[in-house]
C-alpha positions, -999 to 999 in steps of 0.1 A, spaced: 543 190 405 545 215 431 510 221 431 502 188 453 526 191 482 498 195 507 480 168 488 511 145 488 523 150 527 486 139 534 486 108 516 523 100 528 507 107 565 477 80 556 508 55 544 529 61 572 503 59 603 492 24 587 526 11 589 528 22 622 494 10 633 501 -27 617 540 -22 632 527 -17 668 517 -50 689 491 -29 712 471 2 708 484 35 715 486 47 752 461 70 768 488 94 782 507 94 743 473 99 725 465 128 749 504 141 744 497 137 707 465 158 704 478 181 729 508 190 703 485 188 672 462 214 689 495 237 700 507 233 665 475 241 648 477 273 667 509 282 656 501 272 622 469 300 623 489 324 642 517 319 609 489 322 587 476 354 600 514 370 608 519 362 566 480 378 555 484 409 579 515 437 563 517 470 559 509 497 582 495 492 617 460 509 607 457 488 574 470 457 596 441 466 622 416 468 593 427 440 573 424 421 609 391 428 614 380 425 580 388 390 578 366 385 610 336 396 600 341 375 574 345 343 598 316 357 616 295 361 583 306 330 567 296 310 598 258 326 594 257 315 554 276 278 561 242 277 587 219 290 556 236 264 532 235 237 562 273 231 557 280 209 587 248 190 586 257 175 551 294 169 566 277 152 598 254 136 572 285 124 554 301 112 589 272 89 602 275 71 573 311 66 575 306 51 613 273 33 596 297 13 573 326 11 603 294 -4 631 287 -26 598 322 -41 593 331 -48 624 296 -69 626 315 -90 603 302 -76 569 312 -99 544 326 -69 526 350 -55 557 377 -44 537 357 -20 511 333 -9 542 367 2 555 378 18 523 350 34 523 347 49 555 383 61 554 381 77 520 347 96 533 368 107 570 395 120 554 383 136 521 352 159 539 377 172 567 369 210 573 409 210 575 417 191 541 394 218 521 412 251 536 441 233 534 441 225 497 427 264 489 458 278 505 478 256 492 462 265 455 461 302 466 496 308 480 516 275 484 511 276 523 506 237 526 512 233 564 481 232 572 477 201 551 509 192 571 489 192 601 456 171 585 483 141 577 493 138 616 458 142 623 453 114 596 484 94 606 468 87 642 431 75 625 448 47 601 468 32 632 436 23 647 418 19 610 444 -4 598 437 -26 627 403 -26 622 400 -29 584 438 -44 575 458 -31 549 429 -23 524 423 7 544 460 22 531 442 23 497 419 54 512 456 76 505 449 73 465 413 93 468 426 118 494 455 127 475 431 125 440 408 150 457 428 176 477 452 179 445 416 189 423 409 215 445 444 227 454 447 225 411 414 242 408 423 273 427 458 278 412 442 278 378 407 292 386 406 316 417 441 331 421 436 348 387 404 359 404 427 370 434 450 401 413 452 424 437 478 407 469 452 423 496 429 395 480 448 371 486 460 381 526 426 384 535 412 351 525 446 340 542 444 357 574 402 342 576 417 309 571 443 316 599 409 330 622 394 295 612 420 276 620 418 285 655 387 272 656 402 241 646 427 241 676 395 243 701 383 211 687 415 195 687 416 204 728 387 194 730 374 225 746 342 232 733 321 215 698 327 236 671 310 233 637 339 236 613 319 228 580 297 263 585 329 283 583 339 272 549 320 304 531 346 328 555 371 321 527 351 333 501 338 361 519 373 375 529 384 385 497 350 401 484 346 416 518 382 431 510 374 445 471 343 461 483 354 480 508 382 491 490 359 503 464 336 526 489 
C-alpha cells in the first residue's frame, strides 16, 4: 500500500537499529555519534529546503507571497500551540517514558514491558513523525519519516542493549500509528485541499518547521517543536483567506 511507505521506513529503521544494537559489542563511540548527529542535521536541513522548494511555485511575487503566508502560519501556529499546551503534553509523555526507563534500569519485574512502552511512547509522539505522516498523506512526501527512521534507529541501538529484543516490537505500534495518520490525511484532509495552493502552503509550512527540527538536532538551541504542529492546519487556512480577500 503506497500510503504506508513512510511508516514502513520508520518501522524498518527501528528494526535495523535493533539489529545493529544487538550485533555491536560496544556502544557507538562519541565521535561516531557526533558525526551521525551532524549528518542527520544536514539531512533535516536538506529535506526542509526540499519541502519549501516543492511547495513554492509560480511567478516571483506569488512565490514571495506563498513563503510569507507559510511563515505567518508557523508564527501563529506556535502561539496556538502554546495556548493549547501541546509541548507540555509532549513533555508529560516524555517524562512518563523516562520514568519507565528508570524503573526498568532499577530491576523492575516487568523490564521488557517497560522498555516496550517507553519506546512506543517516544517513537509515536515525536513531532517529526506526525509532520512526516501528514506530509506523506497529503503529498506522498515520505522523506521526513525516512529521517526519523535514522533517528529512531540510533536510539534503538541503545534501547535494545538495555531491554533486549522485546523492545523491537515497538516497531508495530509505530507502523500502525503513522499509517493511521497518513491514511486519515489521504482520505479526509487531501479532499479538503482541492486547490493545489492549499496543499502547497501546508508543504512549505512543514518545511519551515523542519528547519526548527534541524536546530534541535544540531543542539543550537531548545525548540518546543510540538507547539508548531498547528502551523500545518493554519497554512492552508490562511492561504484560503488571503485568496478570498
